[in-house]
PyMOL commands that place a pseudoatom at each C-alpha (Angstrom):
pseudoatom trace, name=CA, resn=UNK, resi=1, chain=A, elem=C, hetatm=0, pos=[39.508, 39.421, 11.507]
pseudoatom trace, name=CA, resn=UNK, resi=2, chain=A, elem=C, hetatm=0, pos=[35.847, 39.578, 10.662]
pseudoatom trace, name=CA, resn=UNK, resi=3, chain=A, elem=C, hetatm=0, pos=[34.354, 38.176, 7.526]
pseudoatom trace, name=CA, resn=UNK, resi=4, chain=A, elem=C, hetatm=0, pos=[34.012, 40.655, 4.684]
pseudoatom trace, name=CA, resn=UNK, resi=5, chain=A, elem=C, hetatm=0, pos=[30.400, 41.940, 4.161]
pseudoatom trace, name=CA, resn=UNK, resi=6, chain=A, elem=C, hetatm=0, pos=[30.111, 40.423, 0.730]
pseudoatom trace, name=CA, resn=UNK, resi=7, chain=A, elem=C, hetatm=0, pos=[30.823, 36.949, 2.085]
pseudoatom trace, name=CA, resn=UNK, resi=8, chain=A, elem=C, hetatm=0, pos=[28.124, 37.358, 4.796]
pseudoatom trace, name=CA, resn=UNK, resi=9, chain=A, elem=C, hetatm=0, pos=[25.541, 38.696, 2.212]
pseudoatom trace, name=CA, resn=UNK, resi=10, chain=A, elem=C, hetatm=0, pos=[26.117, 35.808, -0.129]
pseudoatom trace, name=CA, resn=UNK, resi=11, chain=A, elem=C, hetatm=0, pos=[25.782, 33.299, 2.782]
pseudoatom trace, name=CA, resn=UNK, resi=12, chain=A, elem=C, hetatm=0, pos=[22.675, 34.977, 3.934]
pseudoatom trace, name=CA, resn=UNK, resi=13, chain=A, elem=C, hetatm=0, pos=[21.121, 34.964, 0.514]
pseudoatom trace, name=CA, resn=UNK, resi=14, chain=A, elem=C, hetatm=0, pos=[21.971, 31.343, -0.115]
pseudoatom trace, name=CA, resn=UNK, resi=15, chain=A, elem=C, hetatm=0, pos=[20.532, 30.426, 3.253]
pseudoatom trace, name=CA, resn=UNK, resi=16, chain=A, elem=C, hetatm=0, pos=[17.348, 32.294, 2.399]
pseudoatom trace, name=CA, resn=UNK, resi=17, chain=A, elem=C, hetatm=0, pos=[16.997, 30.439, -1.036]
pseudoatom trace, name=CA, resn=UNK, resi=18, chain=A, elem=C, hetatm=0, pos=[17.586, 27.154, 0.593]
pseudoatom trace, name=CA, resn=UNK, resi=19, chain=A, elem=C, hetatm=0, pos=[14.798, 27.844, 3.244]
pseudoatom trace, name=CA, resn=UNK, resi=20, chain=A, elem=C, hetatm=0, pos=[12.424, 28.877, 0.529]
pseudoatom trace, name=CA, resn=UNK, resi=21, chain=A, elem=C, hetatm=0, pos=[13.168, 25.888, -1.692]
pseudoatom trace, name=CA, resn=UNK, resi=22, chain=A, elem=C, hetatm=0, pos=[12.853, 23.292, 1.147]
pseudoatom trace, name=CA, resn=UNK, resi=23, chain=A, elem=C, hetatm=0, pos=[9.502, 24.746, 2.267]
pseudoatom trace, name=CA, resn=UNK, resi=24, chain=A, elem=C, hetatm=0, pos=[7.999, 24.804, -1.185]
pseudoatom trace, name=CA, resn=UNK, resi=25, chain=A, elem=C, hetatm=0, pos=[9.252, 21.325, -2.083]
pseudoatom trace, name=CA, resn=UNK, resi=26, chain=A, elem=C, hetatm=0, pos=[7.295, 19.804, 0.894]
pseudoatom trace, name=CA, resn=UNK, resi=27, chain=A, elem=C, hetatm=0, pos=[4.125, 21.568, -0.278]
pseudoatom trace, name=CA, resn=UNK, resi=28, chain=A, elem=C, hetatm=0, pos=[4.137, 20.535, -3.930]
pseudoatom trace, name=CA, resn=UNK, resi=29, chain=A, elem=C, hetatm=0, pos=[0.582, 20.151, -5.184]
pseudoatom trace, name=CA, resn=UNK, resi=30, chain=A, elem=C, hetatm=0, pos=[0.459, 18.306, -8.357]
pseudoatom trace, name=CA, resn=UNK, resi=31, chain=A, elem=C, hetatm=0, pos=[-2.595, 18.398, -10.601]
pseudoatom trace, name=CA, resn=UNK, resi=32, chain=A, elem=C, hetatm=0, pos=[-2.265, 14.691, -11.523]
pseudoatom trace, name=CA, resn=UNK, resi=33, chain=A, elem=C, hetatm=0, pos=[-5.428, 12.511, -12.143]
pseudoatom trace, name=CA, resn=UNK, resi=34, chain=A, elem=C, hetatm=0, pos=[-5.426, 9.224, -10.250]
pseudoatom trace, name=CA, resn=UNK, resi=35, chain=A, elem=C, hetatm=0, pos=[-5.322, 7.335, -13.679]
pseudoatom trace, name=CA, resn=UNK, resi=36, chain=A, elem=C, hetatm=0, pos=[-1.925, 8.819, -14.294]
pseudoatom trace, name=CA, resn=UNK, resi=37, chain=A, elem=C, hetatm=0, pos=[-0.380, 8.138, -10.802]
pseudoatom trace, name=CA, resn=UNK, resi=38, chain=A, elem=C, hetatm=0, pos=[0.241, 4.446, -11.325]
pseudoatom trace, name=CA, resn=UNK, resi=39, chain=A, elem=C, hetatm=0, pos=[0.660, 2.156, -14.212]
pseudoatom trace, name=CA, resn=UNK, resi=40, chain=A, elem=C, hetatm=0, pos=[-2.415, 0.441, -15.640]
pseudoatom trace, name=CA, resn=UNK, resi=41, chain=A, elem=C, hetatm=0, pos=[-3.610, -2.431, -13.382]
pseudoatom trace, name=CA, resn=UNK, resi=42, chain=A, elem=C, hetatm=0, pos=[-2.072, -0.775, -10.354]
pseudoatom trace, name=CA, resn=UNK, resi=43, chain=A, elem=C, hetatm=0, pos=[-3.601, 1.162, -7.598]
pseudoatom trace, name=CA, resn=UNK, resi=44, chain=A, elem=C, hetatm=0, pos=[-2.253, 4.080, -5.616]
pseudoatom trace, name=CA, resn=UNK, resi=45, chain=A, elem=C, hetatm=0, pos=[-1.974, 4.007, -1.794]
pseudoatom trace, name=CA, resn=UNK, resi=46, chain=A, elem=C, hetatm=0, pos=[-4.234, 6.409, 0.060]
pseudoatom trace, name=CA, resn=UNK, resi=47, chain=A, elem=C, hetatm=0, pos=[-3.436, 8.023, 3.431]
pseudoatom trace, name=CA, resn=UNK, resi=48, chain=A, elem=C, hetatm=0, pos=[-5.547, 6.276, 6.028]
pseudoatom trace, name=CA, resn=UNK, resi=49, chain=A, elem=C, hetatm=0, pos=[-6.081, 8.933, 8.650]
pseudoatom trace, name=CA, resn=UNK, resi=50, chain=A, elem=C, hetatm=0, pos=[-6.877, 11.943, 6.160]
pseudoatom trace, name=CA, resn=UNK, resi=51, chain=A, elem=C, hetatm=0, pos=[-10.339, 13.282, 5.732]
pseudoatom trace, name=CA, resn=UNK, resi=52, chain=A, elem=C, hetatm=0, pos=[-9.598, 13.683, 2.009]
pseudoatom trace, name=CA, resn=UNK, resi=53, chain=A, elem=C, hetatm=0, pos=[-8.491, 10.610, -0.161]
pseudoatom trace, name=CA, resn=UNK, resi=54, chain=A, elem=C, hetatm=0, pos=[-4.891, 11.953, -0.527]
pseudoatom trace, name=CA, resn=UNK, resi=55, chain=A, elem=C, hetatm=0, pos=[-2.324, 9.731, -2.524]
pseudoatom trace, name=CA, resn=UNK, resi=56, chain=A, elem=C, hetatm=0, pos=[0.803, 8.755, -0.607]
pseudoatom trace, name=CA, resn=UNK, resi=57, chain=A, elem=C, hetatm=0, pos=[4.011, 10.003, -2.309]
pseudoatom trace, name=CA, resn=UNK, resi=58, chain=A, elem=C, hetatm=0, pos=[7.477, 8.515, -1.843]
pseudoatom trace, name=CA, resn=UNK, resi=59, chain=A, elem=C, hetatm=0, pos=[11.132, 9.051, -2.482]
pseudoatom trace, name=CA, resn=UNK, resi=60, chain=A, elem=C, hetatm=0, pos=[13.370, 6.142, -3.251]
pseudoatom trace, name=CA, resn=UNK, resi=61, chain=A, elem=C, hetatm=0, pos=[15.737, 5.681, -0.390]
pseudoatom trace, name=CA, resn=UNK, resi=62, chain=A, elem=C, hetatm=0, pos=[14.244, 8.287, 1.768]
pseudoatom trace, name=CA, resn=UNK, resi=63, chain=A, elem=C, hetatm=0, pos=[10.532, 7.853, 2.185]
pseudoatom trace, name=CA, resn=UNK, resi=64, chain=A, elem=C, hetatm=0, pos=[9.442, 4.319, 1.775]
pseudoatom trace, name=CA, resn=UNK, resi=65, chain=A, elem=C, hetatm=0, pos=[6.118, 2.816, 0.937]
pseudoatom trace, name=CA, resn=UNK, resi=66, chain=A, elem=C, hetatm=0, pos=[4.215, 0.286, 3.106]
pseudoatom trace, name=CA, resn=UNK, resi=67, chain=A, elem=C, hetatm=0, pos=[4.230, -3.321, 2.013]
pseudoatom trace, name=CA, resn=UNK, resi=68, chain=A, elem=C, hetatm=0, pos=[2.960, -4.403, -0.644]
pseudoatom trace, name=CA, resn=UNK, resi=69, chain=A, elem=C, hetatm=0, pos=[3.212, -1.039, -2.264]
pseudoatom trace, name=CA, resn=UNK, resi=70, chain=A, elem=C, hetatm=0, pos=[6.211, 0.090, -4.225]
pseudoatom trace, name=CA, resn=UNK, resi=71, chain=A, elem=C, hetatm=0, pos=[7.614, 3.574, -5.275]
pseudoatom trace, name=CA, resn=UNK, resi=72, chain=A, elem=C, hetatm=0, pos=[6.710, 4.149, -8.804]
pseudoatom trace, name=CA, resn=UNK, resi=73, chain=A, elem=C, hetatm=0, pos=[7.455, 7.272, -10.902]
pseudoatom trace, name=CA, resn=UNK, resi=74, chain=A, elem=C, hetatm=0, pos=[4.358, 8.844, -12.462]
pseudoatom trace, name=CA, resn=UNK, resi=75, chain=A, elem=C, hetatm=0, pos=[3.613, 10.934, -15.672]
pseudoatom trace, name=CA, resn=UNK, resi=76, chain=A, elem=C, hetatm=0, pos=[3.176, 13.780, -13.364]
pseudoatom trace, name=CA, resn=UNK, resi=77, chain=A, elem=C, hetatm=0, pos=[6.942, 13.808, -12.358]
pseudoatom trace, name=CA, resn=UNK, resi=78, chain=A, elem=C, hetatm=0, pos=[6.062, 12.764, -8.785]
pseudoatom trace, name=CA, resn=UNK, resi=79, chain=A, elem=C, hetatm=0, pos=[6.570, 9.238, -7.278]
pseudoatom trace, name=CA, resn=UNK, resi=80, chain=A, elem=C, hetatm=0, pos=[3.579, 7.569, -5.829]
pseudoatom trace, name=CA, resn=UNK, resi=81, chain=A, elem=C, hetatm=0, pos=[3.181, 4.338, -3.634]
pseudoatom trace, name=CA, resn=UNK, resi=82, chain=A, elem=C, hetatm=0, pos=[1.441, 1.917, -6.002]
pseudoatom trace, name=CA, resn=UNK, resi=83, chain=A, elem=C, hetatm=0, pos=[0.656, -1.829, -5.946]
pseudoatom trace, name=CA, resn=UNK, resi=84, chain=A, elem=C, hetatm=0, pos=[-0.593, -4.439, -8.411]
pseudoatom trace, name=CA, resn=UNK, resi=85, chain=A, elem=C, hetatm=0, pos=[-4.414, -4.887, -8.206]
pseudoatom trace, name=CA, resn=UNK, resi=86, chain=A, elem=C, hetatm=0, pos=[-4.068, -8.738, -8.299]
pseudoatom trace, name=CA, resn=UNK, resi=87, chain=A, elem=C, hetatm=0, pos=[-1.606, -8.651, -5.321]
pseudoatom trace, name=CA, resn=UNK, resi=88, chain=A, elem=C, hetatm=0, pos=[-3.987, -6.358, -3.354]
pseudoatom trace, name=CA, resn=UNK, resi=89, chain=A, elem=C, hetatm=0, pos=[-7.043, -8.649, -4.122]
pseudoatom trace, name=CA, resn=UNK, resi=90, chain=A, elem=C, hetatm=0, pos=[-5.045, -11.696, -3.134]
pseudoatom trace, name=CA, resn=UNK, resi=91, chain=A, elem=C, hetatm=0, pos=[-3.994, -10.077, 0.186]
pseudoatom trace, name=CA, resn=UNK, resi=92, chain=A, elem=C, hetatm=0, pos=[-7.775, -9.028, 0.715]
pseudoatom trace, name=CA, resn=UNK, resi=93, chain=A, elem=C, hetatm=0, pos=[-8.883, -12.608, 0.064]
pseudoatom trace, name=CA, resn=UNK, resi=94, chain=A, elem=C, hetatm=0, pos=[-6.331, -14.228, 2.466]
pseudoatom trace, name=CA, resn=UNK, resi=95, chain=A, elem=C, hetatm=0, pos=[-7.255, -11.824, 5.127]
pseudoatom trace, name=CA, resn=UNK, resi=96, chain=A, elem=C, hetatm=0, pos=[-10.960, -12.850, 4.761]
pseudoatom trace, name=CA, resn=UNK, resi=97, chain=A, elem=C, hetatm=0, pos=[-9.847, -16.504, 5.023]
pseudoatom trace, name=CA, resn=UNK, resi=98, chain=A, elem=C, hetatm=0, pos=[-7.863, -16.008, 8.153]
pseudoatom trace, name=CA, resn=UNK, resi=99, chain=A, elem=C, hetatm=0, pos=[-10.787, -14.068, 9.584]
pseudoatom trace, name=CA, resn=UNK, resi=100, chain=A, elem=C, hetatm=0, pos=[-13.182, -16.850, 8.749]
pseudoatom trace, name=CA, resn=UNK, resi=101, chain=A, elem=C, hetatm=0, pos=[-10.731, -19.405, 10.089]
pseudoatom trace, name=CA, resn=UNK, resi=102, chain=A, elem=C, hetatm=0, pos=[-10.335, -17.572, 13.350]
pseudoatom trace, name=CA, resn=UNK, resi=103, chain=A, elem=C, hetatm=0, pos=[-14.157, -17.348, 13.778]
pseudoatom trace, name=CA, resn=UNK, resi=104, chain=A, elem=C, hetatm=0, pos=[-14.364, -21.098, 12.932]
pseudoatom trace, name=CA, resn=UNK, resi=105, chain=A, elem=C, hetatm=0, pos=[-11.715, -21.928, 15.592]
pseudoatom trace, name=CA, resn=UNK, resi=106, chain=A, elem=C, hetatm=0, pos=[-13.578, -19.751, 18.185]
pseudoatom trace, name=CA, resn=UNK, resi=107, chain=A, elem=C, hetatm=0, pos=[-16.919, -21.801, 17.409]
pseudoatom trace, name=CA, resn=UNK, resi=108, chain=A, elem=C, hetatm=0, pos=[-15.015, -25.125, 17.736]
pseudoatom trace, name=CA, resn=UNK, resi=109, chain=A, elem=C, hetatm=0, pos=[-13.445, -24.361, 21.040]
pseudoatom trace, name=CA, resn=UNK, resi=110, chain=A, elem=C, hetatm=0, pos=[-16.849, -23.355, 22.542]
pseudoatom trace, name=CA, resn=UNK, resi=111, chain=A, elem=C, hetatm=0, pos=[-18.214, -26.743, 21.292]
pseudoatom trace, name=CA, resn=UNK, resi=112, chain=A, elem=C, hetatm=0, pos=[-15.259, -28.431, 22.827]
pseudoatom trace, name=CA, resn=UNK, resi=113, chain=A, elem=C, hetatm=0, pos=[-15.790, -26.670, 26.137]
pseudoatom trace, name=CA, resn=UNK, resi=114, chain=A, elem=C, hetatm=0, pos=[-19.467, -27.573, 26.204]
pseudoatom trace, name=CA, resn=UNK, resi=115, chain=A, elem=C, hetatm=0, pos=[-18.712, -31.134, 25.333]
pseudoatom trace, name=CA, resn=UNK, resi=116, chain=A, elem=C, hetatm=0, pos=[-16.022, -31.422, 27.866]
pseudoatom trace, name=CA, resn=UNK, resi=117, chain=A, elem=C, hetatm=0, pos=[-18.212, -30.025, 30.549]
pseudoatom trace, name=CA, resn=UNK, resi=118, chain=A, elem=C, hetatm=0, pos=[-20.966, -32.668, 29.609]
pseudoatom trace, name=CA, resn=UNK, resi=119, chain=A, elem=C, hetatm=0, pos=[-18.304, -35.430, 29.694]
pseudoatom trace, name=CA, resn=UNK, resi=120, chain=A, elem=C, hetatm=0, pos=[-17.209, -34.350, 33.210]
pseudoatom trace, name=CA, resn=UNK, resi=121, chain=A, elem=C, hetatm=0, pos=[-20.707, -34.397, 34.305]
pseudoatom trace, name=CA, resn=UNK, resi=122, chain=A, elem=C, hetatm=0, pos=[-21.170, -37.960, 32.921]
pseudoatom trace, name=CA, resn=UNK, resi=123, chain=A, elem=C, hetatm=0, pos=[-18.010, -39.164, 34.625]
pseudoatom trace, name=CA, resn=UNK, resi=124, chain=A, elem=C, hetatm=0, pos=[-19.198, -38.002, 38.016]
pseudoatom trace, name=CA, resn=UNK, resi=125, chain=A, elem=C, hetatm=0, pos=[-22.470, -40.074, 37.452]
pseudoatom trace, name=CA, resn=UNK, resi=126, chain=A, elem=C, hetatm=0, pos=[-20.841, -43.224, 36.412]
pseudoatom trace, name=CA, resn=UNK, resi=127, chain=A, elem=C, hetatm=0, pos=[-22.385, -46.514, 37.752]
for i in range(1, 127): cmd.bond("trace and resi %d" % i, "trace and resi %d" % (i + 1))
show_as sticks, trace
zoom trace
């Protein structure tokens, strides 16, 4: 036997409401100043590839933040990826040190290669 018309109508209306709600949820635009996105002393993560400086939102257990950012609830009612400013500064300083160290190693290896070539030439001319 076919479903009654009332049941089909209710199912259709509920499906339509779900579709509208799920589309509107993904396009929420909050009028939230950046000072209210994260606690004092914390910075919000920004999308890397966007032309605008869009803050990254998250959902605990669903959409995670990149390390060292954490999912933090804001005063606006949304959750943003935030990180402590001191932690971000330490990471930036460490990356600069690693870069300097790699540049220093490259210079040393060039000097060793040059000195090694000189030694080989001297060995060939031993008396």
